[in-house]
N, C-alpha and C positions, 0 to 999 in steps of 0.2 A: 786223294792227295797224300803225298809222302814227303817228309822232310828228312834229308840226310845231312850229316855234318862230319867233316874231316878235321879233327882238332890239330893234327900235325901241320896242315896247311891253312887252317882257319877259313875253310870254304864250306858253304852250305848249298844244298840244291833243293829247291821246292819243285817237286814233280806234280803237275796237275793231272796228268794221265800218262800212260805208258807211251814211250816214243816209238813212232813207226821208223822204218829203215831210213826214210828221207826227212831230215830236219836240217834247218840252217840255224847256226848259232849267230845271233846278231849282238855285237858289242855295243851296249847302250852307254856305258861309262867305264871308267877305270875299275869300278867295283861291281858292275852288274852286266850279265849276259842273259839273253833270252833265247830259248829254242823254239823255233816256229816252223810249221809245215808249209809246203807250197800253197795250200789252200787258205793260209792265214791263221790256222789253229795254233794257239800257244800251248806248248807242252810243258815248259818249265822255266825256272829262273835259277841262275847260278849267282850266288852272292860271295864275292871275294871280300876278305876282311869281314867275315860273317858276324863276329861278335858286335862290331860296330853297326853293320847293316841291320841286324835284327833288333838293335836297340835294347839289348839285354839289360834289364833293370830289376833286381841287382845283376851285376856282371856275372856271366856264366850261367844265367837262367833264362828260359823262354817261358812266357805265360801264354797259354792257349785258352781262349774264351769262346764259348758257344753263345753267340749273341741271342739266339732264339730262346735257349733255356736258362741262360745265366750261369751255367756250370763252367768251371774253369779248372785247369790243372797246370802245374809247373813241371818243366823238364830241365834237368841240370845238363848243361853242355859239358862233355868230357874235356879235360885239359890235355894239351900236348904232352907226350912223354919224353 
């Protein structure tokens, strides 16, 4: 899994696996799109208004928790320039 973030446009992409040549982007809402292959495999999610969608608390931070081990780490989201 890979999370990318574009601070200029406040858009995040959660890639679950590398996209094949053929995927369809399905518009789920004004803030969420999903990339899906013809066989139904989900490849990733695009989050518009990402700071809000990721529920950053505190704002500008993402907390990643490994539920199995209990380990966690915080990532600071870059600000738009």
